[in-house]
C-alpha positions in Angstrom: -16.8 -24.4 -19.8 -16.6 -25.6 -16.3 -15.0 -23.3 -13.7 -11.9 -25.5 -13.5 -11.5 -25.3 -17.3 -12.0 -21.5 -17.3 -9.3 -21.2 -14.6 -6.9 -23.5 -16.4 -7.4 -21.5 -19.7 -6.9 -18.2 -17.9 -3.7 -19.3 -16.2 -2.4 -20.8 -19.4 -3.1 -17.5 -21.3 -1.5 -15.4 -18.5 1.6 -17.5 -18.7 1.6 -17.4 -22.5 0.9 -13.7 -23.0 1.6 -11.8 -19.8 4.2 -13.2 -17.4 5.1 -16.9 -17.3 7.4 -16.6 -14.2 4.8 -14.8 -12.2 2.3 -17.5 -13.0 4.8 -20.2 -11.9 5.7 -18.5 -8.6 2.0 -17.9 -7.7 1.3 -21.5 -8.4 3.9 -22.7 -6.0 2.7 -20.2 -3.4 -0.8 -21.6 -3.7 -2.0 -18.2 -5.0 -2.8 -19.1 -8.6 -6.3 -17.8 -7.9 -8.6 -16.3 -10.5 -10.7 -13.8 -8.7 -14.4 -14.0 -9.4 -16.9 -12.6 -6.9 -15.5 -9.8 -4.6 -17.4 -8.5 -1.6 -16.4 -7.0 1.8 -13.2 -8.5 3.0 -13.5 -11.5 0.7 -12.9 -12.7 -2.8 -14.1 -16.0 -4.3 -12.4 -18.0 -6.9 -14.1 -19.3 -10.0 -15.0 -22.5 -8.1 -16.7 -20.6 -5.3 -14.0 -20.9 -2.7 -13.8 -17.8 -0.4 -10.7 -16.1 0.8 -10.2 -13.2 3.2 -8.0 -10.7 1.3 -5.0 -9.7 3.4 -3.1 -8.5 0.4 -5.5 -5.8 -0.8 -2.8 -4.6 -3.4 -0.9 -3.1 -0.4 -3.9 -1.1 0.9 -5.9 -0.4 -2.3 -9.1 -1.8 -0.7 -9.4 0.1 2.5 -13.2 0.4 2.1 -13.5 -3.3 1.0 -14.0 -5.1 -2.2 -16.7 -3.6 -4.4 -18.0 -1.4 -1.6 -21.7 -0.7 -2.7 -21.5 3.0 -1.8 -18.4 3.5 -4.0 -19.8 1.3 -6.8 -22.9 3.5 -6.8 -20.8 6.7 -7.0 -19.0 5.4 -10.0 -22.3 4.3 -11.7 -23.8 7.7 -11.1 -20.7 9.4 -12.5 -20.8 7.2 -15.6 -24.3 8.6 -16.4 -22.7 12.0 -17.3 -18.9 11.9 -17.2 -15.9 10.1 -18.7 -12.2 10.6 -17.9 -12.3 14.2 -19.0 -9.4 16.2 -20.4 -6.4 16.8 -18.2 -5.5 20.1 -19.7 -8.9 21.6 -18.9 -10.2 22.8 -15.5 -12.8 20.4 -14.1 -15.2 20.6 -11.2 -14.3 17.0 -10.3 -10.6 17.9 -9.8 -11.5 21.1 -8.0 -13.8 19.4 -5.6 -11.4 16.5 -4.8 -8.4 18.9 -4.4 -10.4 21.0 -2.0 -11.5 18.0 0.0 -7.9 16.7 0.2 -6.8 20.2 1.4 -9.5 19.9 4.2 -8.5 16.5 5.4 -4.7 16.4 5.1 -2.6 17.7 8.0 -1.6 21.3 8.5 -1.3 23.7 5.5 -1.1 21.2 2.7 -3.2 22.7 0.0 -2.6 22.1 -3.7 -2.9 18.8 -5.5 -1.5 17.4 -8.7 -3.4 14.3 -9.8 -2.1 11.1 -11.4 -3.1 7.6 -12.2 -0.4 5.7 -10.3 1.6 6.0 -7.1 4.9 6.1 -9.1 3.5 9.0 -11.1 2.6 10.9 -7.9 6.2 10.3 -6.5 7.7 11.4 -9.9 5.9 14.7 -9.6 6.8 15.3 -6.0 10.5 14.8 -6.8 10.2 17.0 -9.9 8.6 19.7 -7.8 11.3 19.4 -5.1 14.0 19.9 -7.7 12.1 22.6 -9.6 11.2 24.7 -6.5 14.6 24.4 -4.7 16.8 24.4 -7.8 18.8 21.7 -6.0 19.6 18.3 -7.5 20.0 15.9 -4.6 17.2 13.5 -3.4 17.6 11.4 -0.3 15.5 8.2 0.2 15.8 5.3 2.6 17.1 1.7 2.4 14.2 -0.7 1.8 11.9 2.2 1.0 9.3 1.7 -1.8 8.1 4.5 -4.1 7.2 2.9 -7.4 8.9 1.8 -10.6 8.7 4.8 -12.9 11.5 7.2 -13.7 12.4 9.4 -10.6 10.5 7.0 -8.3 12.7 4.0 -9.4 15.8 6.0 -8.6 14.4 6.6 -5.1 13.4 3.0 -4.4 15.3 1.3 -1.7 16.0 -2.1 -3.2 18.9 -2.8 -5.6 17.1 -5.6 -7.4 14.5 -3.3 -8.9 17.2 -0.9 -10.1 20.0 -3.1 -11.3 18.8 -3.8 -14.9 18.2 -0.2 -15.6 21.5 1.6 -14.7 22.5 4.3 -15.1 19.6 5.7 -13.1 18.8 9.4 -12.4 21.8 11.1 -10.8 22.1 12.6 -7.4 20.0 10.0 -5.5 21.3 8.9 -2.1 19.9 6.3 0.3 20.3 6.2 4.0 19.1 3.6 6.6 15.5 4.1 7.7 15.1 5.4 11.2 18.8 6.6 11.5 18.6 10.3 12.0 22.4 10.7 12.3 22.9 9.0 8.9 20.3 11.4 7.4 22.0 14.4 9.0 25.3 13.4 7.5 23.7 13.1 4.0 21.7 16.3 3.9 23.6 19.3 2.6 23.1 22.5 0.7 22.5 20.6 -2.5 19.6 18.5 -1.1 16.2 19.2 -2.7 14.2 16.7 -0.8 14.0 13.8 1.6 11.4 11.2 0.7 10.3 8.3 2.9 7.3 6.2 4.1 6.2 6.8 7.7 5.8 3.0 7.9 7.8 1.1 5.3 5.5 -1.3 3.5 7.4 -3.6 1.2 10.5 -3.0 3.4 8.9 -5.2 6.0 6.4 -3.1 7.9 9.0 -1.0 9.6 7.5 1.7 11.8 9.4 5.0 12.1 10.9 5.0 15.6 9.8 7.6 18.2 11.1 11.1 17.4 12.4 10.2 13.9 9.9 12.0 11.8 10.0 15.0 14.1 13.8 15.0 13.6 13.5 14.7 9.8 11.1 17.7 9.9 13.5 19.8 12.0 16.4 18.9 9.8 14.6 19.8 6.6 13.6 23.1 8.2 17.2 23.9 9.0 18.6 23.0 5.6 15.8 24.1 3.3 15.3 20.6 2.0 11.7 19.6 1.4 10.2 16.7 3.4 8.2 14.4 1.2 6.1 11.6 2.9 5.0 8.8 0.8 1.6 7.9 2.3 0.4 5.9 -0.7 0.1 2.7 1.5 -0.3 4.3 4.9 -2.9 6.9 4.1 -6.6 7.0 4.5 -6.9 5.2 7.8 -4.6 2.2 7.3 -2.4 2.8 10.4 -5.3 3.9 12.7 -5.1 7.6 11.9 -6.3 9.2 8.6 -2.6 9.7 7.7 0.3 8.0 9.4 2.3 11.3 9.9 -0.4 12.3 12.4 1.0 9.8 14.9 4.1 12.1 15.1 2.3 15.4 14.7 4.4 16.1 11.6 3.3 18.1 8.6 5.4 17.4 5.5 6.0 19.8 2.6 4.6 17.2 0.2 2.6 14.0 0.6 1.9 11.4 -2.0 -1.4 9.6 -1.9 -3.0 6.8 -3.9 -4.1 3.2 -3.7 -7.3 3.4 -1.5 -8.1 6.9 -2.8 -9.6 5.0 -5.8 -11.9 2.9 -3.6 -10.5 -0.2 -5.3 -12.5 0.7 -8.5 -10.8 3.5 -10.4 -7.1 4.5 -10.4 -6.4 7.9 -9.1 -3.5 9.3 -7.1 -2.3 12.7 -5.9 0.7 14.6 -4.7 -0.5 17.3 -2.2 1.8 20.1 -1.3 2.1 23.4 0.6 0.9 26.6 -1.0 4.3 28.3 -1.4 5.6 25.4 -3.5 2.9 26.3 -6.0 5.1 29.2 -7.0 7.0 26.9 -9.3 3.8 26.0 -11.2 2.9 29.7 -11.6 5.9 30.0 -13.8 5.4 26.5 -15.3 1.7 25.7 -15.4 2.0 22.9 -17.9 5.3 21.4 -16.7 3.7 18.1 -15.6 0.9 16.4 -17.7 -1.0 13.1 -17.1 -3.6 12.0 -19.7 -5.5 9.9 -17.1 -4.6 11.8 -14.0 -7.5 13.3 -12.1 -10.1 11.7 -14.4 -13.6 13.0 -13.6 -14.7 9.4 -12.9 -11.8 8.9 -10.6 -12.5 12.2 -8.7 -16.1 11.1 -8.1 -14.8 7.8 -6.7 -12.2 9.6 -4.6 -14.7 11.9 -3.0 -17.1 9.0 -2.2 -14.2 7.0 -0.7 -13.1 9.8 1.6 -16.7 10.3 2.7 -17.1 6.6 3.5 -13.9 6.5 5.4 -14.8 9.5 7.6 -18.5 8.6 8.0 -17.6 5.1 9.3 -14.6 6.2 11.2 -12.4 3.6 9.5 -9.2 4.9 11.1 -10.7 4.3 14.6 -12.0 0.9 13.5 -8.5 0.1 12.1 -7.0 0.9 15.5 -9.5 -1.4 17.3 -9.1 -4.3 14.9 -5.3 -3.9 15.0 -5.4 -4.3 18.7 -7.4 -7.5 18.3 -4.9 -8.8 15.8 -1.9 -7.9 18.0 -3.3 -9.7 21.0 -3.7 -12.8 18.7 -0.1 -12.4 17.4 1.2 -12.4 21.0 -0.5 -15.7 21.6 0.8 -17.2 18.4 4.4 -16.1 19.1 4.3 -17.8 22.5 2.7 -20.9 20.9 5.0 -21.2 17.9 8.4 -19.6 18.9 10.2 -21.6 16.2 8.0 -20.0 13.5 7.0 -16.5 14.6 9.9 -14.4 15.8 8.4 -10.9 15.9 5.3 -9.0 14.9 5.1 -5.3 14.3 3.1 -2.5 12.7 0.4 0.0 13.4 -3.4 -0.2 13.0 -4.1 -2.7 10.2 -0.7 -2.4 8.6 0.9 -5.4 10.1 4.0 -7.5 9.6 4.9 -11.0 10.8 8.6 -11.9 11.0 9.2 -15.6 10.6 12.3 -17.5 11.6 13.9 -18.2 8.2 13.6 -17.4 4.5 11.6 -20.5 3.6 8.7 -19.6 5.9 7.3 -16.7 4.0 6.5 -18.7 0.9 5.4 -21.7 3.0 3.1 -19.6 5.1 1.6 -18.0 1.9 0.8 -21.5 0.7 -0.6 -22.8 3.9 -2.7 -19.7 4.5 -4.2 -20.0 1.0 -5.3 -23.5 2.0 -7.0 -22.1 5.0 -8.9 -19.3 3.2 -6.6 -16.3 3.6 -4.5 -14.7 0.9 -1.3 -13.0 2.1 2.2 -12.5 0.7 5.7 -12.2 2.1 7.5 -8.9 1.3 9.8 -8.4 -1.7 12.6 -7.2 0.4 12.6 -10.0 2.9 10.8 -13.4 2.5 10.9 -13.9 6.3 8.3 -11.1 6.6 4.7 -11.4 5.7 2.5 -8.3 5.3 -1.1 -8.5 6.5 -3.2 -5.5 5.3 -6.9 -6.6 5.2 -9.6 -4.1 4.3 -10.3 -1.6 7.1 -13.9 -2.8 7.3 -12.9 -6.2 8.7 -15.0 -7.2 11.7 -14.0 -9.0 14.9 -15.3 -12.4 13.7 -13.2 -12.1 10.5 -10.1 -11.0 12.5 -10.6 -14.2 14.5 -10.9 -16.2 11.3 -7.5 -14.9 10.1 -5.9 -15.6 13.4 -7.3 -19.2 13.3 -5.9 -19.6 9.8 -2.5 -18.4 11.0 -2.7 -20.8 13.9 -3.5 -23.7 11.7 -0.8 -22.7 9.2 1.9 -22.2 11.8 1.0 -25.6 13.2 1.6 -27.1 9.7 4.9 -25.3 9.3 6.0 -26.4 12.8 5.2 -30.0 11.8 7.4 -29.6 8.7 4.9 -28.8 6.0 6.2 -26.9 3.0 4.7 -25.3 0.0 2.5 -27.8 -1.8 2.2 -30.0 1.3 -1.3 -31.3 2.2 -3.3 -29.5 4.8 -3.2 -31.0 8.2 -6.2 -32.9 9.5 -8.5 -30.8 11.6 -7.4 -27.6 10.0 -9.6 -24.8 8.6 -10.1 -26.5 5.2 -13.9 -26.9 5.7 -14.2 -23.3 6.8 -12.4 -22.3 3.7 -15.1 -23.8 1.5 -18.1 -22.1 3.1 -20.1 -20.1 0.6 -21.2 -17.4 3.0 -19.9 -13.8 2.7 
């Protein structure tokens, strides 16, 4: 079959057997792409067209697509290991947990492994309730923590929760960044406060100065546990190894995932302070996960951490983020009727467009110019840009040029499905180089 036929069949079968509405929405956004080759910051579709990946599954590909060092680590592990048995002790879990204790802030020590971010959040909330013997969990409006049981109750968007009521009891949401609202909500029944240091799906909202420090102090006064969800922000994404380091704050628990698996093998973790482990002394089998902490995943996680540190990807993310933000300033001045605001930290960046139509339209236009990016679920006026942390200056400039061309098209009235303007980056999009 020709590539076009393979693509058509794959999209047909996806719509027929997986999710027809998702297929329809992605088609109209110009993102009905079937990934073929993957390398560095790029993916190629079945017809050989390259795209710079600015979605990265919300930060799963910090070390790039199919990073050779991580691929080799997985191949080596496959020579002698498999997923292993969760109930047994394993060297892989021990080695990765020890490494996480070494690199995470402060006195975070123990790790509970899982296979998804929602699973890590579920455990963190369970541990908060089990350790404190309190029921109440406070999360933030527009926060994102996954779609499983406890995590779904903590998520900050009604649309994700509405079909599944009644949810878990004793969950309360407060506005992100509002310390007074949080102080009013925390009481003697509060087990934990969970939030992202930078809200991802919420629209790339950075915690204001002093906020995380205030949350830490409030939790210390009340005995509530501070839980930071660093599943998106961790492992260099914001320009520090972990985003909480910008504020000098050490949480009681931190959930980690996405890029820990190097884009190759699903593995997540909830890391927590030693005294919280007292609950597990009395309940050593209270939380189980068949695929959590798989020996293959632990090998990948160790290799990923080593790669990030050896190549100083946090520092590189800061430098490339500065280059992006300089470009955003120019675009905001050039297209004031399209780009209203830009924000973020490191390579976790958000563009605020003028109205709701512009997120989908910009996704379409960018795809025509060789960049895949999506608007956020909470707000279609906001587009997330989260490229791999290995992105180089020339590739940053390529994304900025694609944004320039796309905003020019939007300013001229182009919508989703509209043809690419003459003189745009279409020819560049078709280049076969990596």
